C-alpha positions in Angstrom: 48.4 -8.0 42.0 49.4 -11.5 41.0 46.5 -12.9 43.1 44.0 -10.9 41.0 45.1 -11.8 37.5 45.6 -15.3 36.0 48.6 -13.9 34.0 50.3 -10.6 33.3 51.8 -9.9 29.9 54.1 -7.1 28.9 54.1 -6.0 25.3 57.8 -5.4 25.2 58.3 -9.1 25.7 56.1 -10.1 22.8 58.1 -8.7 19.9 55.2 -6.6 18.7 54.7 -2.9 19.6 51.5 -1.3 20.6 49.3 0.2 19.2 49.6 -2.5 16.5 46.7 -4.8 17.1 49.0 -7.8 16.7 50.6 -6.9 20.0 47.2 -7.7 21.6 46.1 -10.5 19.3 49.3 -12.5 19.7 48.8 -12.8 23.4 45.0 -13.4 23.1 45.4 -16.1 20.4 48.6 -17.6 21.9 46.9 -18.2 25.3 43.4 -19.1 24.1 41.9 -16.1 25.8 38.5 -14.5 25.0 38.8 -10.9 23.8 35.8 -9.8 25.8 37.1 -11.3 29.0 40.6 -9.9 28.7 41.5 -6.7 30.5 44.1 -4.3 29.1 45.7 -2.2 31.9 47.7 0.8 30.5 48.9 4.3 31.1 48.7 5.5 27.5 45.3 6.1 26.1 46.5 6.1 22.5 48.8 3.1 22.6 47.1 0.9 25.2 43.4 1.8 25.7 42.2 2.9 22.3 43.4 -0.1 20.4 42.2 -2.5 23.0 38.8 -1.0 23.0 38.7 -1.3 19.2 39.3 -5.0 19.5 36.5 -5.3 22.1 38.7 -5.8 25.2 38.0 -4.5 28.7 40.2 -1.6 29.6 41.7 0.0 32.7 43.3 3.4 32.2 45.8 4.3 34.9 47.2 7.7 34.1 50.8 8.7 34.6 51.1 11.3 37.3 54.2 13.1 38.4 52.8 14.8 41.5 51.7 12.5 44.4 49.4 15.1 45.8 47.2 15.1 42.7 43.9 13.1 42.8 44.2 10.2 40.4 41.2 9.0 38.4 41.3 5.4 37.2 38.9 4.5 34.4 37.8 0.8 34.1 35.4 0.1 31.3 34.1 3.7 31.4 33.6 3.7 35.2 35.8 6.0 37.3 37.5 5.2 40.6 39.3 7.7 42.8 41.9 5.4 44.4 43.8 2.2 43.7 42.0 0.4 46.6 38.7 0.9 44.7 40.3 -0.5 41.5 41.6 -3.6 43.3 38.2 -4.1 44.9 36.6 -4.0 41.5 39.2 -6.4 40.0 38.9 -8.9 42.9 35.1 -9.2 42.3 
């Protein structure tokens, strides 16, 4: 996945906790990123996706699943994908 993204940031490394908007803004401002061109990938709708959407970021919701036989639905900017290969295809384009 490192060949798809320019950088990957982990909120626990920033000193700010999500859903606090400063956890997002610190990374965006500190790296001269554009909010609209920044993708938040998260597994918590309330802590990752909802606050990122409020700031105007792109979002990718990857739900936590405990059973591998369940069909997973990935949501990127309100469009749903049924498998991780489709997600990576979208991200590579």
